[in-house]
C-alpha positions, -999 to +999 in steps of 0.1 A: +768+151-572+754+117-580+717+114-576+705+086-551+678+064-565+652+048-541+645+012-545+610-003-545+614-015-509+624+021-498+593+035-515+570+010-498+585+017-464+581+055-469+544+051-480+537+029-449+551+056-426+531+083-443+498+063-438+507+056-401+513+094-395+479+102-411+460+078-390+477+075-356+498+106-354+531+088-352+551+063-371+542+027-369+562+007-344+580-025-353+558-056-353+579-071-324+571-042-300+536-032-312+512-024-284+481-046-282+448-031-295+419-023-272+398-050-288+425-075-278+425-065-241+405-088-218+371-074-205+371-066-167+340-080-149+332-057-119+302-042-101+303-007-086+296-009-048+285+021-028+295+015+009+270+042+019+241+021+006+250-016+012+226-041-003+213-059+027+181-073+013+182-101-013+161-101-045+140-130-032+132-112+000+122-081-020+099-103-041+084-118-010+076-083+004+060-074-029+037-105-025+028-095+011+019-059+004+001-067-028-025-083-005-026-051+016-032-030-016-063-051-026-079-051+008-072-014+014-087-004-020-119-024-012-122-009+023-117+027+011-142+023-017-168+011+007-160+037+034-159+067+010-187+055-013-166+060-044-142+040-065-107+040-049-078+021-066-048+012-045-018-003-064+016-013-051+042+006-071+075-006-058+096-022-030+131-009-028+159-004-003+176+030+004+189+050+033+166+067+058+179+101+049+170+096+012+135+085+023+130+116+045+143+140+018+118+125-008+088+134+013+068+166+011+067+190+040+041+192+056+027+157+052+008+130+071+037+113+089+029+085+114+052+065+136+041+028+140+051+005+168+055-032+157+056-054+188+071-079+195+098-064+171+120-037+185+119-003+169+094+017+148+082+019+113+067+048+093+034+051+076+031+082+054+002+096+034+009+123+008-012+155+012-023+151-025-045+122-014-051+130+023-070+162+016-093+147-012-102+119+013-110+145+040-130+165+015-150+133+007-156+125+043-169+160+049-194+158+021-174+172-009-183+159-043-160+178-067-131+162-085-109+192-081-097+196-045-075+224-033-044+210-015-035+236+012+001+241+021-004+238+059-003+213+087-033+192+093-056+203+122-065+182+152-099+175+137-084+164+104-060+140+122-090+125+140-109+121+107-080+104+090-075+081+120-102+057+107-081+053+075-050+047+095-067+021+117-080+001+086-045+003+070-028-011+101-055-038+103-048-050+068-010-046+073-013-069+103-032-095+082-006-092+054+023-099+078+006-129+094+028-154+073+059-138+088+048-130+124+018-119+144+027-082+147+007-056+166+009-024+145-002+007+164+002+045+158+024+059+185+029+095+172+023+117+142+041+147+128+037+171+099+074+177+094+091+143+086+126+157+092+118+160+129+114+122+132+148+105+132+139+069+142+172+055+128+206+070+118+205+088+084+227+062+066+207+032+080+192+010+053+154+009+051+129-010+030+104+014+013+071+000+001+053+025-021+015+025-030-004+047-054-040+057-043-063+070-070-097+085-062-116+102-090-092+127-105-070+128-074-040+105-067-012+104-041+013+080-026+012+059+006+046+049+018+056+023+044+092+026+056+106-004+073+141+000+089+162-030+083+173-034+120+136-037+129+129-067+106+164-082+106+155-109+132+127-122+109+143-117+075+149-154+072+112-159+072+109-140+039+129-166+021+100-192+025+071-168+020+069-177-018+065-214-009+038-204+016+019-184-010+022-212-036+009-238-012-022-219-002-043-228-032-055-263-039-064-278-072-094-297-056-126-277-062-143-294-032-115-283-008-117-247-022-155-247-018-152-259+018-126-232+026-148-206+010-178-217+031-158-216+063-146-181+055-181-168+046-196-183+078-172-161+099-183-128+083-202-106+106-234-089+092-257-063+107-293-075+113-319-048+123-357-055+128-379-025+122-411-022+143-428+006+123-424+040+107-444+072+106-442+109+099-443+136+126-437+173+125-406+189+139-428+206+166-441+172+177-406+158+177-393+186+199-422+182+222-417+145+229-412+135+265-411+102+284-445+085+284-457+100+251-472+076+226-465+077+188-492+062+167-484+043+134-504+025+108-486-008+117-510-033+134-497-054+163-504-086+144-484-076+113-450-091+107-419-070+111-392-065+085-356-077+092-328-061+072-293-076+067-267-049+061-294-024+052-312-047+027-347-062+033-344-099+038-369-116+062-404-111+077-411-123+112-419-116+149-397-099+175-396-112+211-373-128+236-355-161+239-345-168+274-326-137+285-318-126+250-338-104+225-347-125+195-364-124+161-384-153+147-382-156+109-414-166+092-407-160+055-385-142+030-393-105+024-408-097-009-407-065-030-440-053-017-430-057+020-425-024+038-414-013+073 
């Protein structure tokens, strides 16, 4: 039998087929019918859309809400620091949109859950304080001074709800001021509950805007959440598109205008003025024995000036009396370090 001899072209074709089998697992296809490579395929530009969580609030509106509530964070931090006599830092963490069910499932149980009316808008909002910051505040209000506070796993008592009511009132006052560029809204607490799952103010899949704040006091910290259902604010959402322009136009470059605005604002601030007649020391027995008509003697002479304090600080010396049908105080001079009650 004659031996067949391979030509050089046959050898090259055989080697090419062997290389293709080693790399791709099958022989190479002819060039005319070769499949296009992945690199040659055009890229598909698409965005995953979840119909259960429609994006109903634009990025500009989210940014506007951040500006509004950043003002609330600064005012609330200053008020809490003054009220609790300690440094309280309130910082806005985020503004995001999610479903009401996701918001409810993210809350602890029990918690400080409050329903807020927002007339003239229809519907209700939610103001929630985490127990991790509510109980340290209550401990401070009741005279506690330790940094480590036990967080009980129970519902708040009626007395604790009354104590925290002052904090809720201040928060709603500053919230009302923060929303003034949008609308004059009267925020009021209509109900409170420990279990957030019992309060279904909107359908579970309804979109809400969640504003999250972090409150830090000493070694304790917790979250303050404001939940705004989209149907409640939908009638005024167009106002959020112009809020950035409103904030940008508030500040003037003229120092004289800024000074005049500052003076006008300071003149409206209310201060507490108390004139002190005299002071003395008596025993507890004498105090318990006091009755109408008794006279308490002091070292203060009737011709001596009285001390007037402004917000608890000695400020002026003068005389007390009447001006028409009003009680009055006549200022004679500025109080000095040596002046006493």
